[in-house]
C-alpha positions as CSV (number, residue, x, y, z in Angstrom):
1,A,97.5,87.9,102.7
2,T,98.1,84.5,104.3
3,K,94.9,84.9,106.5
4,A,92.9,86.1,103.5
5,V,93.9,83.1,101.4
6,K,92.9,80.8,104.3
7,K,89.4,82.5,104.6
8,I,88.8,82.2,100.8
9,E,89.9,78.6,100.9
10,E,87.5,77.8,103.8
11,F,84.6,79.4,101.9
12,A,85.6,77.7,98.6
13,F,85.9,74.2,100.1
14,N,83.1,74.3,102.7
15,E,80.4,76.6,101.1
16,L,81.0,76.2,97.3
17,N,82.1,72.5,97.6
18,L,85.1,73.0,95.3
19,V,87.7,70.3,95.3
20,R,90.6,72.2,93.8
21,L,92.0,75.7,94.2
22,E,94.8,77.3,92.2
23,I,97.1,80.2,92.9
24,R,98.9,81.6,89.9
25,M,101.6,84.3,90.2
26,D,104.5,86.0,88.5
27,P,107.6,84.0,89.3
28,R,109.4,87.2,90.4
29,N,106.8,87.7,93.2
30,K,108.5,85.9,96.1
31,A,105.9,87.3,98.6
32,S,103.0,85.6,96.8
33,E,105.0,82.4,96.6
34,K,105.6,82.5,100.4
35,V,101.8,83.0,101.0
36,A,101.0,79.9,98.8
37,I,103.6,77.8,100.6
38,K,102.4,79.0,104.1
39,N,98.9,77.8,103.2
40,N,100.2,74.4,102.1
41,Y,99.7,74.8,98.4
42,K,101.9,72.6,96.3
43,K,103.9,73.8,93.3
44,E,102.6,72.1,90.2
45,G,104.3,74.0,87.4
46,F,105.9,76.8,85.5
47,L,103.6,78.2,82.8
48,R,105.5,79.8,80.0
49,K,103.9,82.9,78.5
50,A,100.6,82.2,80.2
51,I,99.4,85.7,80.7
52,E,99.1,88.4,78.0
53,F,99.1,92.1,79.2
54,K,99.4,95.1,76.8
55,G,100.8,93.0,74.0
56,R,103.5,91.2,76.1
57,Y,103.4,87.7,77.4
58,Y,104.5,86.7,81.0
59,D,105.3,83.5,82.7
60,N,103.3,82.2,85.8
61,L,104.0,79.8,88.6
62,L,101.1,77.4,89.4
63,Y,100.4,76.3,93.0
64,A,97.4,74.2,93.9
65,K,95.6,72.6,96.8
66,V,93.0,69.8,96.6
67,K,90.3,69.1,99.2
68,E,91.1,66.0,101.2
């Protein structure tokens, strides 16, 4: 997953000329958080009840990277 994020990031920054990328994840998903950290994304926040699925609301962590 770490390599896949890096490839997507390269395409987004270099081909699409985006300046900001975000990764949102379930706070319980420690593997996803490790991928974000390994790719130098910075933790920006904890989003309470940010995602609705089948009538229930779930929290998210927000990690982001900006193009230098």
